C-alpha positions as a printed Julia matrix, in Angstrom:
70×3 Matrix{Float64}:
  23.63    3.47  -11.34
  20.32    2.63   -9.63
  17.35    4.74   -9.78
  14.74    4.49   -6.75
  11.17    4.51   -8.33
   8.33    4.97   -6.2
   5.09    3.2    -7.94
   3.21    3.58   -4.74
   3.51    0.11   -3.14
   6.29   -0.47   -0.6
   5.91   -4.16   -0.49
   8.51   -4.53   -3.18
  11.12   -2.53   -1.09
  12.89   -4.58    1.31
  14.36   -1.6     3.24
  11.21   -0.36    3.78
  10.44    0.45    7.47
   7.31   -0.77    9.29
   6.4     2.74    9.53
   6.88    3.32    5.97
   4.71    0.74    5.38
   1.65    1.88    7.5
   1.99    5.29    6.11
   1.56    3.82    2.59
  -1.51    1.68    3.65
  -2.82    4.93    5.39
  -2.4     6.98    2.12
  -3.62    3.9    -0.11
  -6.52    4.19    2.22
  -7.12    8.08    1.58
  -6.85    7.63   -2.39
  -9.41    4.6    -1.89
 -11.93    6.71   -0.05
 -11.42    9.76   -2.75
 -12.27    7.57   -5.73
 -15.14    6.11   -3.99
 -16.55    9.52   -3.78
 -15.79   10.42   -7.56
 -17.35    7.17   -8.99
 -18.84    3.58   -8.58
 -18.09    2.21  -12.35
 -16.37   -1.41  -12.6
 -13.01    0.24  -13.53
 -12.94    1.81   -9.97
 -13.95   -1.39   -8.21
 -10.93   -3.04  -10.01
  -8.85   -0.22   -8.56
 -10.07   -0.51   -5.07
  -9.77   -4.22   -4.95
  -5.89   -3.98   -6.27
  -5.54   -1.45   -3.16
  -7.12   -3.68   -0.81
  -4.78   -6.54   -2.05
  -1.64   -3.96   -1.54
  -2.75   -3.51    1.84
  -3.37   -7.3     2.5
   0.34   -7.82    1.08
   1.49   -4.84    3.33
   0.01   -6.36    6.51
   1.51   -9.88    6.11
   4.83   -8.1     5.39
   4.06   -6.36    9.09
   3.44   -9.49   10.43
   6.25  -11.41    9.38
   8.71   -8.51   10.61
   7.24   -8.67   14.38
   8.44   -6.09   16.7
  11.75   -6.23   14.92
  13.88   -2.59   15.92
  14.1    -0.43   12.82
């Protein structure tokens, strides 16, 4: 029995469509903006960098998919 657990990153899901990946990136950006308004401490900086890294990975994934039909 398999459980689908969403940890907020579609990069590890090979079945994720390009639109799913884009939606996740947009959600990451919204969270990032909210966090930036809350605080500017060192831990927050780390969290923002992690989100940026996830977005960079997602962009690479989209680029490798090209215009593959969903």
